[in-house]
MDAnalysis code that builds the backbone (N, CA, C; Angstrom):
import MDAnalysis as mda
import numpy as np

u = mda.Universe.empty(168, n_residues=56, atom_resindex=np.repeat(np.arange(56), 3), trajectory=True)
u.add_TopologyAttr("name", ["N", "CA", "C"] * 56)
u.add_TopologyAttr("resid", np.arange(1, 57))
u.add_TopologyAttr("resname", ["MET", "GLU", "LEU", "LEU", "ASN", "ASP", "ALA", "ASN", "ILE", "SER", "ARG", "TRP", "ARG", "GLU", "ALA", "GLY", "LEU", "GLU", "ILE", "ALA", "GLY", "TRP", "THR", "LEU", "ARG", "SER", "VAL", "GLU", "GLY", "ALA", "ALA", "TRP", "ALA", "SER", "ASP", "LEU", "ARG", "PHE", "THR", "ALA", "LEU", "CYS", "VAL", "GLU", "GLY", "GLU", "GLY", "ALA", "THR", "ALA", "ALA", "ARG", "ALA", "ALA", "THR", "ARG"])
u.atoms.positions = np.array([
    [0.844, -1.185, 0.000],
    [0.000, 0.000, 0.000],
    [0.886, 1.244, 0.000],
    [0.634, 2.128, -0.905],
    [1.393, 3.363, -1.000],
    [0.648, 4.471, -0.263],
    [1.200, 4.913, 0.852],
    [0.550, 5.956, 1.643],
    [0.832, 7.357, 1.128],
    [1.987, 7.531, 0.496],
    [2.388, 8.858, 0.045],
    [1.864, 9.078, -1.370],
    [0.624, 9.541, -1.449],
    [0.007, 9.819, -2.744],
    [-0.754, 11.140, -2.660],
    [-1.171, 11.660, -3.791],
    [-1.812, 12.978, -3.849],
    [-3.040, 13.080, -2.945],
    [-3.888, 12.063, -2.956],
    [-5.119, 12.109, -2.161],
    [-4.816, 12.179, -0.667],
    [-3.923, 11.335, -0.187],
    [-3.577, 11.345, 1.236],
    [-2.903, 12.650, 1.637],
    [-2.003, 13.126, 0.803],
    [-1.292, 14.367, 1.124],
    [-2.276, 15.525, 1.230],
    [-3.220, 15.610, 0.319],
    [-4.231, 16.665, 0.389],
    [-5.034, 16.561, 1.680],
    [-5.424, 15.355, 2.030],
    [-6.211, 15.139, 3.247],
    [-5.418, 15.525, 4.488],
    [-4.156, 15.132, 4.546],
    [-3.312, 15.440, 5.711],
    [-3.084, 16.945, 5.836],
    [-2.831, 17.615, 4.697],
    [-2.600, 19.063, 4.740],
    [-3.865, 19.789, 5.186],
    [-5.025, 19.343, 4.706],
    [-6.290, 19.949, 5.122],
    [-6.511, 19.775, 6.635],
    [-5.961, 18.711, 7.202],
    [-6.070, 18.460, 8.642],
    [-5.036, 19.266, 9.428],
    [-4.178, 20.028, 8.716],
    [-3.192, 20.872, 9.378],
    [-1.881, 20.176, 9.701],
    [-1.663, 18.999, 9.127],
    [-0.419, 18.270, 9.381],
    [0.708, 18.757, 8.485],
    [1.916, 18.702, 9.001],
    [3.102, 18.979, 8.189],
    [3.583, 17.653, 7.610],
    [4.135, 17.711, 6.407],
    [4.512, 16.488, 5.706],
    [5.969, 16.541, 5.293],
    [6.683, 15.468, 5.584],
    [8.086, 15.341, 5.177],
    [8.226, 14.104, 4.291],
    [9.099, 14.194, 3.314],
    [9.353, 13.058, 2.435],
    [10.827, 12.711, 2.431],
    [11.143, 11.420, 2.446],
    [12.533, 10.985, 2.381],
    [12.589, 9.590, 1.834],
    [13.604, 9.048, 1.420],
    [14.711, 9.656, 0.722],
    [14.344, 9.649, -0.751],
    [14.231, 10.810, -1.345],
    [13.857, 10.949, -2.745],
    [15.132, 10.956, -3.576],
    [15.242, 9.985, -4.459],
    [16.480, 9.829, -5.231],
    [16.328, 10.233, -6.697],
    [15.113, 10.303, -7.179],
    [14.930, 10.589, -8.605],
    [14.512, 12.041, -8.825],
    [14.758, 12.505, -10.024],
    [14.337, 13.848, -10.420],
    [12.817, 13.941, -10.336],
    [12.128, 12.919, -10.817],
    [10.667, 12.916, -10.812],
    [10.117, 12.962, -9.391],
    [10.692, 12.177, -8.493],
    [10.236, 12.145, -7.108],
    [10.430, 13.484, -6.412],
    [11.569, 14.105, -6.622],
    [11.845, 15.398, -5.994],
    [10.937, 16.480, -6.565],
    [10.711, 16.462, -7.865],
    [9.834, 17.452, -8.491],
    [8.405, 17.280, -7.990],
    [7.935, 16.052, -7.890],
    [6.591, 15.761, -7.390],
    [6.430, 16.283, -5.962],
    [7.398, 15.992, -5.119],
    [7.335, 16.423, -3.720],
    [7.424, 17.941, -3.610],
    [8.251, 18.569, -4.412],
    [8.378, 20.027, -4.376],
    [7.076, 20.693, -4.790],
    [6.409, 20.138, -5.787],
    [5.142, 20.690, -6.253],
    [4.071, 20.638, -5.170],
    [4.171, 19.667, -4.264],
    [3.175, 19.504, -3.212],
    [3.490, 20.326, -1.975],
    [4.593, 21.049, -1.999],
    [4.983, 21.932, -0.896],
    [5.099, 21.196, 0.438],
    [5.912, 20.178, 0.439],
    [6.210, 19.458, 1.678],
    [6.874, 20.404, 2.669],
    [6.738, 20.118, 3.930],
    [7.406, 20.887, 4.970],
    [8.897, 20.611, 4.928],
    [9.277, 19.376, 4.658],
    [10.696, 18.991, 4.612],
    [10.895, 17.876, 3.605],
    [12.051, 17.895, 2.967],
    [12.433, 16.844, 2.027],
    [13.835, 16.363, 2.345],
    [14.054, 15.081, 2.216],
    [15.389, 14.514, 2.287],
    [15.655, 13.917, 0.919],
    [16.668, 14.426, 0.248],
    [16.945, 13.994, -1.116],
    [18.409, 13.619, -1.268],
    [18.689, 12.809, -2.289],
    [20.073, 12.478, -2.613],
    [20.176, 12.205, -4.094],
    [21.389, 12.218, -4.604],
    [21.621, 11.924, -6.014],
    [20.932, 12.924, -6.918],
    [20.305, 12.419, -7.988],
    [19.610, 13.279, -8.943],
    [18.468, 14.045, -8.285],
    [17.850, 13.462, -7.261],
    [16.785, 14.140, -6.545],
    [17.248, 15.424, -5.901],
    [18.485, 15.426, -5.388],
    [19.038, 16.627, -4.744],
    [19.200, 17.748, -5.749],
    [19.665, 17.425, -6.936],
    [19.829, 18.429, -7.990],
    [18.478, 19.028, -8.370],
    [17.472, 18.190, -8.509],
    [16.125, 18.660, -8.871],
    [15.518, 19.502, -7.764],
    [15.713, 19.103, -6.515],
    [15.155, 19.860, -5.388],
    [15.798, 21.231, -5.288],
    [17.115, 21.301, -5.503],
    [17.802, 22.594, -5.477],
    [17.266, 23.511, -6.555],
    [17.067, 22.979, -7.753],
    [16.576, 23.772, -8.870],
    [15.154, 24.269, -8.588],
    [14.347, 23.461, -7.924],
    [12.947, 23.826, -7.648],
    [12.847, 24.927, -6.612],
    [13.834, 25.073, -5.760],
    [13.763, 26.070, -4.698],
    [14.420, 27.385, -5.080],
    [14.946, 27.486, -6.268],
    [15.589, 28.737, -6.712],
    [14.610, 29.652, -7.365],
])
């Protein structure tokens, strides 16, 4: 079961929860998480490059 999906994230944010994602290794994963405005991200490899670019 995949808990980290768009529907759950929307529900958790509406409930006032902060959301952190880790360890995101792909460009796609980091971009997806950045678009959802996570409170915190832990990234490595290509994911780190994508996360840096998204925050500039």
